[in-house]
C-alpha positions in Angstrom: 9.1 -7.0 -1.5 9.5 -10.5 -2.5 8.2 -11.2 -6.0 5.2 -13.4 -6.5 4.5 -14.8 -9.9 0.8 -15.3 -9.1 1.1 -19.0 -9.5 -2.5 -19.9 -8.8 -4.2 -16.9 -10.5 -5.5 -16.2 -13.9 -3.5 -13.7 -15.9 -6.4 -11.2 -15.4 -4.8 -10.6 -12.0 -1.6 -9.6 -13.6 -3.1 -6.2 -14.5 -3.4 -5.3 -10.8 -0.7 -7.5 -9.2 2.6 -6.7 -10.7 5.4 -8.2 -8.6 6.3 -5.7 -6.0 10.0 -6.2 -5.8 12.7 -8.3 -7.0 13.8 -11.7 -5.7 16.2 -11.7 -2.9 16.1 -8.4 -1.2 13.1 -6.9 -2.7 10.8 -5.2 -0.5 10.1 -6.2 -2.4 -9.9 -4.9 22.3 -11.5 -1.7 21.3 -15.0 -0.5 22.3 -17.9 0.0 20.0 -16.0 1.5 17.2 -18.3 4.4 16.5 -20.6 6.4 18.6 -23.6 4.3 19.7 -27.0 5.5 20.6 -30.0 3.8 22.1 -31.6 1.3 19.7 -35.2 1.9 20.4 -36.7 -1.1 22.1 -33.6 -3.2 22.0 -32.3 -5.0 25.1 -33.3 -7.7 27.5 -36.9 -7.5 28.4 -37.4 -4.4 26.3 -39.0 -6.1 23.3 -37.6 -6.9 19.8 -34.9 -4.8 18.2 -36.5 -2.5 15.7 -34.3 -1.2 12.9 -35.2 1.1 10.0 -33.9 0.2 6.6 -30.2 1.1 6.4 -29.7 1.2 10.2 -27.0 -0.8 12.1 -27.0 -2.0 15.7 -24.1 -3.4 17.7 -25.3 -6.5 19.6 -23.7 -7.5 22.9 -22.3 -10.9 22.9 -22.4 -12.3 26.4 -19.5 -14.8 26.7 -19.8 -15.6 23.1 -23.6 -16.2 22.9 -26.7 -14.2 22.3 -30.4 -14.5 22.0 -32.2 -11.7 20.2 -35.6 -10.9 18.6 -35.7 -8.7 15.5 -38.9 -6.8 14.7 -40.3 -7.9 11.4 -43.8 -6.2 11.1 -44.0 -6.4 7.3 -42.7 -9.9 7.1 -40.4 -8.8 4.2 -37.5 -7.5 6.1 -34.0 -8.6 5.3 -31.0 -8.4 7.6 -27.2 -8.9 7.3 -25.3 -10.0 10.4 -21.6 -9.0 10.5 -19.8 -11.4 12.8 -16.2 -10.5 13.2 -13.2 -11.8 15.1 -11.0 -9.1 16.6 -8.2 -11.5 17.3 -5.6 -9.9 15.2 -2.7 -12.1 16.5 -3.1 -14.6 13.7 -4.7 -14.9 10.2 -5.0 -18.7 10.1 -6.8 -19.7 13.3 -10.4 -20.7 13.0 -13.1 -20.4 15.7 -16.4 -22.2 15.7 -19.8 -20.4 15.6 -23.3 -21.7 15.1 -26.9 -20.6 15.1 -28.5 -21.6 18.4 -32.1 -22.2 19.5 -33.1 -18.9 20.9 -34.8 -18.9 24.3 -36.1 -15.7 25.7 -34.4 -12.7 24.1 -31.6 -11.5 26.4 -29.1 -9.6 24.3 -28.8 -5.8 24.4 -28.1 -3.7 21.4 -27.4 -0.1 20.5 -27.6 1.8 17.2 -24.2 2.7 15.7 -24.6 6.3 14.8 -21.1 7.7 14.6 -17.8 7.0 12.9 -14.6 5.5 14.3 -12.7 7.5 11.6 -14.0 10.6 9.9 -12.6 13.4 7.8 -12.6 16.1 10.5 -8.9 15.6 11.3 -7.8 15.3 7.7 -9.9 17.3 5.3 -8.1 20.6 5.9 -4.7 19.2 6.7 -2.0 20.8 4.6 0.3 18.6 2.6 4.0 19.2 3.0 5.6 21.2 0.1 8.2 19.1 -1.6 10.5 20.0 -4.5 10.7 17.2 -7.1 14.1 16.1 -8.4 15.5 18.2 -11.3 16.9 16.4 -14.3 20.7 16.6 -14.6 23.1 15.2 -17.3 22.6 15.0 -21.0 21.4 11.5 -21.8 20.6 11.4 -25.5 18.3 8.9 -27.3 20.5 6.1 -28.5 22.8 6.2 -25.5 23.5 2.8 -24.0 24.4 1.5 -20.5 24.4 -1.7 -18.5 21.6 -2.5 -16.1 21.3 -5.5 -13.8 17.9 -7.0 -13.8 16.8 -9.2 -10.8 15.4 -12.6 -11.9 14.3 -15.8 -10.2 17.7 -17.4 -11.2 19.8 -14.4 -10.1 20.8 -11.0 -11.4 21.2 -10.7 -15.2 23.2 -7.8 -16.7 21.8 -6.5 -19.9 22.5 -3.6 -22.3 19.8 -1.1 -22.6 19.4 1.8 -25.0 17.6 5.1 -24.4 14.5 5.0 -26.6 13.1 8.3 -25.4 14.3 10.9 -22.9 12.0 13.2 -21.0 12.3 15.7 -18.2 11.5 13.2 -15.5 12.0 9.8 -17.1 13.9 7.8 -19.6 12.5 4.8 -21.5 15.1 2.2 -21.8 14.9 -0.8 -24.1 16.8 -4.1 -23.8 19.1 -4.4 -26.8 20.9 -7.6 -25.6 21.1 -9.7 -28.8 19.8 -12.9 -27.1 16.4 -11.3 -26.2 15.9 -7.7 -27.3 12.9 -5.7 -26.3 10.4 -5.2 -29.2 8.4 -2.0 -28.7 7.0 0.4 -31.3 8.2 4.0 -31.3 4.6 5.3 -30.9 4.2 3.2 -27.8 7.4 4.5 -26.4 6.3 8.0 -26.9 2.9 7.3 -25.4 4.5 5.7 -22.3 6.8 8.6 -21.7 4.2 11.3 -22.3 1.5 9.6 -20.0 4.1 8.8 -17.3 5.4 12.4 -17.2 2.1 14.2 -17.6 -0.4 11.9 -15.7 1.1 9.1 -13.7 4.1 10.8 -12.0 2.4 14.1 -11.2 -0.6 12.4 -9.7 1.6 10.0 -7.7 3.5 12.9 -6.2 0.2 14.6 -5.3 -1.1 11.5 -3.5 1.9 9.7 -2.2 4.6 12.4 -2.1 7.8 12.9 -4.1 10.1 10.0 -5.1 13.8 9.6 -4.3 16.7 10.6 -6.4 19.3 8.0 -5.4 21.5 8.6 -8.4 21.0 12.3 -8.6 20.0 12.4 -12.3 16.4 13.5 -11.5 14.9 10.8 -13.7 13.1 7.5 -13.3 14.2 4.7 -15.7 11.5 2.7 -17.3 13.3 -0.5 -18.4 11.5 -2.7 -21.0 13.1 -6.2 -21.1 11.7 -9.7 -21.8 13.6 -10.8 -18.7 11.1 -8.9 -16.6 8.4 -11.5 -17.5 10.4 -14.3 -15.8 9.4 -12.5 -12.5 6.2 -10.7 -13.3 4.7 -8.3 -15.8 6.4 -5.5 -14.0 8.2 -4.9 -10.7 10.3 -2.6 -8.5 13.4 -3.7 -6.7 14.2 -1.9 -3.4 17.8 -3.0 -3.9 18.2 -0.3 -6.6 17.7 2.3 -3.9 20.8 1.1 -2.0 22.5 -2.1 -1.3 21.2 -3.9 1.8 21.1 -7.3 3.3 19.9 -9.9 0.8 20.6 -7.7 -2.3 22.6 -9.5 -4.9 22.9 -6.4 -7.1 21.9 -2.8 -7.2 21.7 -0.2 -10.0 21.8 2.6 -7.4 19.0 4.5 -9.0 15.3 4.7 -9.7 14.3 1.9 -12.1 11.0 0.2 -12.8 11.1 -3.0 -14.8 8.4 -3.7 -17.4 7.7 -6.4 -19.9 7.4 -5.3 -23.6 3.8 -5.6 -24.9 4.7 -8.3 -27.4 5.9 -10.6 -24.6 2.5 -10.4 -22.7 -0.4 -12.6 -23.7 -3.4 -10.7 -25.1 -5.6 -9.0 -24.2 -3.4 -7.8 -21.3 -0.6 -6.4 -23.5 -2.2 -3.1 -24.2 -0.4 0.2 -23.3 -3.2 1.1 -20.8 -2.9 -2.3 -19.0 0.8 -1.9 -18.7 0.5 1.7 -17.5 -1.9 0.5 -14.7 0.9 -1.8 -13.5 3.4 1.0 -13.9 1.3 3.1 -11.6 1.2 0.3 -9.0 5.0 -0.2 -9.1 5.7 3.5 -8.9 3.8 3.6 -5.7 6.1 0.9 -4.3 9.1 3.0 -5.2 7.7 6.0 -3.4 6.4 4.0 -0.5 9.9 2.4 0.1 11.7 5.7 -0.2 9.4 7.4 2.3 9.0 4.6 4.8 12.4 2.9 4.7 15.0 5.3 3.3 13.9 8.5 4.9 13.5 6.9 8.3 16.9 5.1 8.0 15.3 1.7 8.6 17.2 -1.5 8.0 14.5 -3.0 5.7 11.0 -3.1 4.5 9.3 -5.1 7.2 5.6 -4.2 6.5 3.1 -6.9 5.6 3.3 -7.7 1.9 -0.5 -7.1 1.8 -0.3 -3.7 3.4 2.1 -2.7 0.7 -0.1 -4.3 -2.0 -3.1 -2.5 -0.7 -1.3 0.8 -1.3 -0.2 -0.4 -4.8 -3.7 -1.2 -5.7 -4.9 2.2 -4.5 -2.4 3.7 -6.9 -4.0 1.8 -9.8 -7.3 3.4 -8.7 -6.4 7.0 -7.8 -3.8 7.5 -10.5 -6.6 6.9 -13.1 -5.8 3.5 -14.7 -8.0 1.1 -12.7 -9.1 -1.8 -14.8 -7.4 -5.0 -13.9 -7.7 -4.0 -10.2 -11.5 -4.5 -10.6 -10.9 -8.2 -11.1 -8.7 -8.2 -8.0 -11.3 -6.4 -6.0 -14.0 -8.9 -7.0 -11.7 -11.7 -6.0 -11.4 -10.1 -2.6 -15.1 -9.8 -2.2 -15.8 -13.4 -3.4 -13.1 -14.8 -1.2 -13.7 -12.5 1.8 -13.8 -15.5 4.2 -10.2 -16.2 3.1 -9.1 -12.8 4.3 -8.0 -11.6 7.8 -7.1 -8.1 8.8 -4.2 -9.7 10.5 -2.9 -10.4 6.9 -2.4 -6.6 6.7 -1.6 -5.7 10.3 1.1 -8.2 11.2 4.4 -6.9 10.1 6.6 -9.2 8.1 3.6 -11.1 6.6 4.7 -12.8 3.3 2.7 -13.6 0.3 0.3 -16.5 0.6 -0.1 -18.0 -2.9 -3.3 -20.0 -2.3 -5.1 -16.9 -0.9 -3.3 -14.3 -2.9 -6.1 -13.0 -5.1 -8.5 -12.6 -2.1 -5.8 -11.0 0.1 -4.8 -8.4 -2.5 -8.4 -7.5 -3.3 -9.5 -7.2 0.3 -6.3 -5.3 1.3 -7.1 -2.8 -1.4 -10.6 -2.3 -0.1 -9.2 -1.7 3.4 -6.7 0.9 2.2 -9.4 2.5 0.0 -11.8 2.6 3.0 -9.2 4.4 5.1 -8.6 6.9 2.2 -12.3 7.5 1.8 -13.0 7.9 5.6 -10.3 10.5 5.7 -12.1 12.5 3.0 -10.7 11.1 -0.2 -9.6 13.5 -3.0 -10.8 15.6 -5.9 -9.6 14.6 -9.3 -9.7 17.2 -12.1 -8.1 17.5 -15.5 -5.5 19.7 -13.8 -4.5 17.2 -11.1 -5.5 15.7 -7.8 -6.4 17.8 -4.7 -6.5 16.3 -1.2 -9.8 16.2 0.6 -8.1 14.4 3.4 -7.2 11.0 1.9 -3.7 11.9 0.8 -3.1 13.7 4.1 -3.8 10.5 6.1 -2.0 8.3 3.6 1.2 10.4 3.7 1.1 10.4 7.5 1.1 6.6 7.4 3.7 6.3 4.7 6.1 8.8 6.4 5.9 7.3 9.9 8.8 5.0 11.0 6.3 2.4 12.1 4.6 0.2 9.5 1.6 1.6 7.7 -0.8 -0.2 10.0 1.4 0.1 13.0 1.1 3.9 12.6 -2.7 3.8 12.4 -3.4 4.0 16.2 -1.2 7.1 16.7 -2.3 8.8 13.5 -6.1 8.2 14.1 -6.4 7.8 17.8 -8.1 4.5 17.2 -7.0 0.9 17.6 -7.0 -1.5 14.7 -9.9 -3.6 16.2 -12.0 -0.4 16.5 -11.3 0.4 12.9 -11.9 -3.2 11.8 -15.5 -3.3 12.8 -16.4 -0.2 10.8 -14.5 -1.6 7.8 -16.4 -4.9 7.9 -19.7 -3.1 8.3 -18.9 -0.9 5.2 -18.3 -4.1 3.2 -21.7 -5.4 4.3 -23.7 -2.2 3.5 -21.9 -0.1 0.9 -23.5 0.2 -2.6 -26.4 -2.2 -1.7 -28.8 0.3 -3.2 -27.7 -1.1 -6.6 -29.7 -4.2 -5.6 -32.7 -2.1 -4.5 -31.7 -2.5 -0.9 -31.4 0.4 1.5 -28.3 2.6 1.5 -26.7 2.8 5.0 -28.2 5.7 7.0 -24.7 6.2 8.7 -22.3 7.7 6.2 -19.4 5.7 7.9 -20.6 2.6 6.2 -20.3 3.5 2.6 -17.3 4.1 0.2 -17.3 7.5 -1.4 -19.1 7.5 -4.7 -17.2 6.3 -7.7 -16.5 8.7 -10.6 -15.2 8.6 -14.1 -11.7 9.8 -14.2 -11.6 13.2 -16.0 -8.5 12.3 -17.9 -8.5 8.6 -18.5 -12.2 7.8 -18.2 -11.6 4.9 -15.9 -13.5 4.2 -12.7 -12.0 6.0 -9.7 -13.1 4.6 -6.3 -14.5 1.4 -5.0 -18.0 0.0 -5.4 -18.7 -3.4 -4.0 -21.3 -3.9 -6.7 -19.5 -2.4 -9.7 -20.3 -3.4 -13.2 -17.3 -3.8 -15.4 -16.2 -5.6 -18.5 -19.5 -7.4 -18.7 -19.4 -8.6 -15.1 -20.8 -7.4 -11.8 -19.4 -7.6 -8.3 -21.8 -9.1 -5.8 -20.5 -7.6 -2.6 -18.8 -9.7 0.1 -19.6 -13.4 0.1 -22.9 -13.7 1.9 -24.1 -16.9 3.7 -27.6 -17.7 5.1 -27.3 -17.8 8.9 -28.8 -21.3 9.1 -26.5 -22.7 6.4 -23.3 -20.9 7.3 -19.8 -22.4 7.3 -19.6 -22.3 11.1 -15.9 -21.3 10.9 -14.7 -17.8 11.7 -11.2 -16.9 10.7 -9.1 -15.0 13.3 -9.1 -11.3 12.4 -11.8 -12.0 9.7 -15.5 -11.7 9.3 -18.5 -13.7 8.3 -21.5 -12.0 6.5 -24.7 -13.8 7.3 -28.1 -13.1 5.7 -31.4 -13.5 7.6 -34.9 -12.9 6.3 -38.1 -12.3 8.0 -40.7 -15.1 8.2 -43.8 -14.0 6.3 -46.6 -13.4 8.8 -44.4 -13.5 11.9 -44.0 -10.1 13.7 -40.6 -11.0 15.0 -37.6 -13.2 14.0 -35.7 -14.9 16.7 -31.9 -15.0 16.4 -29.6 -17.2 18.5 -25.8 -17.5 18.0 -22.9 -19.0 19.8 -19.3 -18.1 19.1 -16.0 -19.2 20.6 -15.2 -16.4 23.0 -11.5 -16.8 22.1 -12.3 -15.3 18.7 -12.8 -11.9 20.5 -16.1 -11.8 18.6 -18.2 -8.7 17.7 -21.6 -8.7 16.1 -23.5 -6.1 14.2 -27.0 -6.4 12.7 -28.0 -4.3 9.8 -31.4 -4.1 8.1 -30.9 -3.9 4.4 -34.5 -4.2 3.2 
């Protein structure tokens, strides 16, 4: 995919946002969305909508407007309204909405008691048995060859030397006199060992087996200062075969990395670079399975669909650290994100919104993975509990990842969207002392400490990390909200009971062109 140098972002994002491909040729309307049951006394003339803590109700928007009463017997209730646009034809259109003076309550509502997507289809689905490439040839440490590295100013041919040779990978160092790679022998050994024993086996277990374009059975890990002209690390789809827009190709499996001494601290540690390596390896496997095996002409998926998968790799392969900053950016800037950014094929990078789009795209892919059942990580490896089965189905389909969702799940993107937005609103709120969702559909699977690396596996919208804490998706008081709903996006609106008042009236108007949906959740 086309490289992005993360122009507007702090370098903290580098840890989770390695460029995803090289310049020039890199790849670089649905119902209630969950089974709904009667919501007690909800509905026109039926009295106020009464929700228990953690419950969610879908509220009928009649031509873009509603008038509703919420039961607030204690006067201490707190609610979150999830107002979403299911117009997925654009990510940059805005629709007006506003609180309205509520006349007599007229809106009907129903509890959301089921899941649009659950693990029944995936938890016992077998994964295809694949034979990894076998190493061939006798490359010895000290051997040299020429490699062409994509850069913003065009391909640059360098001489690299084999610093370490393993059964599945070779660590190459740039020995070009003008700008040689400086990397300690102990770091080289650590990279090769962890790549071969942790990163690659886990990637194969989750994403499937990589290509072997050159038939040597090994992946080249190329350390060169030139890499940093593009990003901290990247993968070029051109290396897996010359295609339109490719200025060069090494006709083999290569991942380009910046030597630690050329990266500003504190992001120059081996673990930080290995996190990006996990991200870029997923791009290599993704491109092989989606494009090469299906004989497609190019990688036409949304850049942020691909980035969501790459960020998932940082998480599930055990090195998640920088990705936590990106996740927080997605939550803080959730009103900058639209699911259309993920679902519209051919979507390019959007520098002003990039941090939020990467973080939110990761959360969407992680949500799909969790709803399919997730996985089980042990010191021996990763076992599918449904997440890898769904993910591989999406990666292997000739359609784009999100284009394959309806046929793979039997659900439309709009149906899935509403459950995703509701999950962002409710998951992990018990960290604040709020109620956990009573419907399991609306929570990410619990996070865990990786049994090998000790890093956080999984998503928590209120995670504490590096002295910081996520605050969930950006929340606005209903009466002070922005009044602008992004197409394909969502607004999260808070509403508190009025002390001493047994009900709280809610009125809302929304431009019907937004294809709006509304859910009300009681969180306290």
